[in-house]
C-alpha positions as CSV (number, residue, x, y, z in Angstrom):
1,M,87.9,113.1,115.5
2,K,85.4,116.2,116.3
3,T,84.5,118.8,112.9
4,T,84.3,122.5,113.8
5,N,82.8,125.5,111.4
6,Q,84.8,128.0,111.8
7,F,83.9,130.4,108.7
8,N,80.3,129.8,109.2
9,L,79.3,128.0,106.2
10,P,75.4,127.3,105.4
11,D,74.3,124.3,107.4
12,P,73.8,122.5,103.8
13,V,77.5,122.8,103.0
14,F,78.6,122.2,106.5
15,K,76.3,118.8,106.3
16,A,77.7,117.7,103.1
17,L,81.1,118.2,104.1
18,T,81.0,116.1,107.0
19,N,78.5,113.1,105.7
20,D,81.1,110.6,105.5
21,T,79.7,107.6,104.0
22,Y,83.0,105.1,103.7
23,T,83.4,101.7,105.0
24,K,85.3,99.2,104.6
25,G,83.0,96.3,104.4
26,D,83.4,93.0,106.9
27,S,86.8,94.0,107.2
28,N,89.3,94.2,109.9
29,R,91.8,96.9,107.8
30,S,91.5,98.3,104.4
31,I,94.3,98.9,101.8
32,T,94.5,102.3,102.1
33,T,94.8,101.8,105.8
34,L,97.1,99.6,106.0
35,I,99.6,101.3,103.3
36,D,99.8,104.4,106.2
37,S,101.5,104.6,109.8
38,P,100.4,102.3,112.2
39,R,101.7,105.1,114.6
40,I,98.9,107.4,113.0
41,R,95.8,104.9,112.9
42,I,96.2,104.1,116.2
43,Q,96.6,107.6,117.5
44,K,94.1,108.6,115.9
45,S,91.7,106.6,117.3
46,E,92.5,106.7,120.6
47,L,92.5,110.9,120.5
48,S,89.5,111.2,119.0
49,E,87.6,113.1,121.5
50,V,90.5,116.1,121.4
51,I,91.7,116.1,117.3
52,Y,90.0,118.4,115.4
53,E,89.3,118.9,111.6
54,D,87.3,122.1,109.9
55,A,84.6,121.1,107.5
56,S,86.4,123.4,105.1
57,E,89.3,121.0,104.8
58,K,87.3,118.6,103.8
59,I,86.7,120.1,100.3
60,W,88.9,118.4,98.4
61,S,87.8,115.1,99.4
62,I,84.2,115.9,98.5
63,L,85.2,116.8,95.3
64,G,86.9,113.6,94.4
65,T,84.1,111.5,95.8
66,A,82.1,113.5,93.4
67,V,84.2,112.7,90.5
68,H,84.4,108.8,91.5
69,N,80.6,108.9,91.6
70,I,80.3,110.3,87.9
71,F,83.0,108.2,86.5
72,E,81.2,105.0,88.7
73,D,77.6,105.8,86.6
74,H,78.7,105.5,83.2
75,A,80.8,101.5,83.9
76,E,79.8,99.0,81.4
77,G,80.9,96.5,79.0
78,N,84.3,94.8,79.8
79,Y,84.2,97.8,83.0
80,L,83.7,96.8,86.5
81,S,83.6,99.4,88.5
82,E,83.8,99.8,92.4
83,E,84.1,95.8,93.3
84,R,85.3,95.8,97.0
85,L,87.8,92.5,97.2
86,F,87.9,90.6,100.7
87,V,91.4,88.5,101.3
88,D,92.5,86.4,104.8
89,I,96.2,87.3,105.4
90,N,97.4,85.8,109.0
91,G,94.1,86.4,110.4
92,W,93.0,89.4,109.6
93,K,90.3,89.9,106.6
94,V,91.9,92.7,104.5
95,S,89.6,94.7,102.0
96,G,90.3,96.8,99.0
97,A,87.7,99.0,97.1
98,I,88.8,98.8,93.2
99,D,87.4,102.0,91.4
100,I,87.3,100.4,88.5
101,Q,88.8,97.3,86.5
102,K,88.9,96.3,82.9
103,T,89.1,92.9,81.5
104,E,91.5,92.7,78.4
105,D,90.9,90.4,75.8
106,D,93.3,87.7,77.2
107,G,91.4,88.1,80.3
108,S,93.6,89.8,82.2
109,V,92.8,92.9,84.6
110,T,93.8,96.6,84.1
111,I,93.7,98.0,87.6
112,M,92.5,102.1,87.6
113,D,92.5,104.5,90.3
114,Y,90.8,107.8,90.2
115,K,92.5,110.7,91.7
116,C,91.2,114.5,92.1
117,T,94.9,116.0,92.8
118,S,97.4,118.5,91.6
119,V,99.7,119.1,89.2
120,W,102.6,118.2,91.2
121,S,101.1,114.9,91.9
122,V,101.8,113.7,88.8
123,I,105.2,115.8,87.8
124,F,107.0,113.9,90.8
125,D,104.8,110.9,90.9
126,K,103.8,109.7,94.2
127,V,105.1,106.4,96.0
128,E,102.1,105.7,98.1
129,W,100.2,105.3,94.4
130,H,102.8,102.4,93.5
131,N,101.7,100.9,97.2
132,Q,98.3,100.9,96.9
133,L,97.9,100.0,93.3
134,N,99.9,97.0,93.8
135,A,98.5,96.0,97.0
136,Y,95.0,95.9,94.8
137,A,97.0,93.8,92.0
138,Y,97.7,91.6,95.1
139,L,94.1,91.2,96.6
140,V,93.1,90.8,92.6
141,R,95.2,87.6,92.6
142,K,94.4,86.3,95.5
143,A,90.4,86.9,95.6
144,K,89.7,86.2,91.7
145,K,92.8,84.1,90.7
146,V,93.1,86.3,87.8
147,K,96.2,87.8,86.2
148,V,96.9,91.7,86.4
149,N,97.9,93.3,83.4
150,K,98.6,96.9,84.0
151,L,98.1,99.5,86.7
152,Q,97.0,102.9,85.5
153,I,95.8,106.3,87.3
154,V,93.2,108.2,86.3
155,A,94.1,111.5,87.6
156,V,91.8,114.7,87.6
157,L,94.1,117.7,88.1
158,R,92.0,120.2,90.0
159,D,94.5,122.9,89.8
160,W,95.5,122.1,86.0
161,K,96.6,125.2,83.6
162,K,96.6,125.4,80.2
163,R,98.5,128.7,79.7
164,E,101.2,126.8,81.6
165,A,100.8,123.7,79.7
166,Q,101.2,125.6,76.6
167,M,105.1,127.1,78.0
168,K,106.3,124.1,80.2
169,D,107.5,120.5,78.2
170,D,107.2,119.1,81.7
171,Y,103.6,119.9,82.8
172,P,100.5,117.6,81.8
173,Y,99.3,118.6,78.8
174,A,95.6,117.9,79.9
175,P,93.7,118.5,82.8
176,I,92.5,114.7,83.0
177,M,95.1,112.0,82.3
178,I,96.2,108.7,82.4
179,V,99.3,108.1,84.5
180,D,100.6,104.2,84.3
181,V,102.3,102.7,87.7
182,P,105.0,100.5,88.3
183,L,103.2,96.5,88.5
184,W,105.7,94.8,90.7
185,D,106.1,91.2,90.7
186,E,104.1,88.9,92.3
187,A,106.6,88.1,95.2
188,V,107.3,91.7,95.8
189,A,104.0,92.7,95.8
190,A,102.8,89.6,98.4
191,E,106.2,90.4,100.6
192,Y,104.5,94.4,101.1
193,V,101.5,93.6,101.7
194,E,101.6,90.8,104.2
195,G,104.4,93.0,105.7
196,R,102.0,96.1,106.1
197,V,99.5,93.7,108.0
198,K,102.0,92.3,110.5
199,L,103.7,96.4,110.6
200,H,100.0,96.9,111.8
201,Q,99.0,93.8,114.1
202,D,102.5,94.3,116.0
203,A,102.1,98.1,116.6
204,E,98.1,97.0,118.2
205,F,100.1,94.3,120.0
206,S,102.4,97.0,121.8
207,R,100.1,99.1,122.4
208,L,97.7,96.5,124.2
209,V,100.9,95.6,126.6
210,G,101.7,99.7,126.8
211,E,104.8,99.3,124.8
212,D,105.8,102.1,122.6
213,L,104.2,102.6,118.9
214,P,106.8,102.3,116.3
215,L,107.8,105.4,114.8
216,C,106.5,106.7,111.3
217,S,109.3,106.1,108.9
218,D,110.6,109.2,106.8
219,K,108.4,108.5,103.4
220,E,105.2,108.3,106.0
221,R,106.3,111.4,107.4
222,W,107.1,113.3,103.8
223,M,110.4,114.1,105.1
224,R,111.9,116.8,103.0
225,D,116.3,117.1,103.7
226,T,117.9,120.2,104.5
227,K,118.6,121.9,101.7
228,Y,121.6,125.2,100.7
229,A,120.0,128.0,98.5
230,V,122.3,130.4,97.3
231,K,119.9,133.1,96.7
232,K,120.4,137.0,96.9
233,K,119.5,138.4,99.9
234,T,116.5,140.4,99.3
235,V,115.3,137.9,97.1
236,K,113.0,134.6,98.6
237,R,113.9,132.3,95.5
238,A,117.1,130.4,95.5
239,V,119.4,130.7,91.9
240,R,120.6,127.4,93.0
241,L,119.6,124.6,95.4
242,F,122.2,122.3,97.0
243,D,122.3,119.0,98.9
244,S,125.3,120.1,101.0
245,L,127.2,123.2,102.4
246,E,130.2,122.1,100.7
247,D,129.0,122.8,97.1
248,A,127.0,125.4,97.6
249,Q,130.1,127.2,98.7
250,T,132.0,125.8,95.9
251,F,129.2,127.4,93.6
252,F,128.9,131.0,95.3
253,Q,132.7,131.3,95.2
254,K,133.0,130.0,91.2
255,E,130.2,132.5,90.6
256,G,132.2,135.4,92.5
257,F,129.0,136.0,94.2
258,G,129.2,139.6,96.7
259,D,127.8,140.7,99.1
260,A,124.5,141.1,97.9
261,Y,124.5,136.9,98.1
262,V,124.1,134.4,101.0
263,I,124.1,130.8,101.7
264,E,120.8,129.8,103.2
265,E,120.2,127.1,105.5
266,R,117.0,125.7,104.8
267,V,116.3,122.8,107.5
268,G,114.8,119.9,106.6
269,E,111.5,118.9,108.1
270,P,108.9,116.2,108.3
271,I,106.1,118.1,106.0
272,R,103.2,115.9,107.2
273,C,104.0,116.8,111.1
274,A,105.4,120.2,110.9
275,Q,102.5,121.6,108.4
276,N,99.9,120.0,110.4
277,Y,98.8,117.4,107.4
278,C,98.6,114.8,110.2
279,R,96.1,115.4,112.5
280,V,97.7,113.7,116.0
281,A,101.0,115.8,115.5
282,D,100.0,117.9,118.6
283,H,100.0,114.6,120.3
284,C,102.8,112.5,119.4
285,D,105.8,111.9,121.3
286,Q,107.8,110.9,118.3
287,Y,107.1,114.4,116.7
288,Q,106.8,116.8,120.3
289,K,110.3,115.2,121.2
290,E,111.8,116.4,117.9
291,I,110.3,119.9,118.7
292,V,112.2,119.7,121.9
293,H,115.3,119.1,121.4
294,A,115.5,121.5,117.7
């Protein structure tokens, strides 16, 4: 992927933003790669010379790295920081660097992962966090032969507002929070990780023999369902949102809304594709076919 500097950032800033030191170690794939779409990963590799990202868009990643580095420097005692583990799965060496492991009194391990993220990620939860940390639990069990006690996210909330925390009961109470992640059964975690390896291997074989890549799932595309908004014509904010037109019409009639109000269909869309969170969307036949037929 090529990096642009469309806002003419100073050279030191540009260099800092584009200095990528990440490595997956001596492995075929990392956990963070496996839990994402094989279609996206393969197309990123194939299209590396024609897809672009501006340096300014890397700022949140850089801030996340800075947070990691600060916390990593202070891990001691029963805390182990940034250990990369390796496990062989179906001919692939799979790795994962775990931000922090806390050894409990009984010898079990609590796995923690640092996230520099938004308030909404904590309010609404993220399935990706469940997948990632349970995949790490799989690595710990396989590579270290120890029991996993708990999974946690250490969430640094970059857009936290003290006033909102004082006013809203469901708002995070502090700018840094511990979020518990459900710990899956060992068999469920193993089925998930080994299934992701097979999915990626099958996708690579399909590409090798000239077949189509597997389609991204709705979850991988961050699919937003179609909603029906009962709203005032002159106001964007909805009075109520409904999953079906019938429910919206029933509410509209029950409340006796007049000509100043309307039912607006808000068509669902794959947010990751449509809002350019996926760098290959402009070249992806799955998404481009949908645009043509929309």
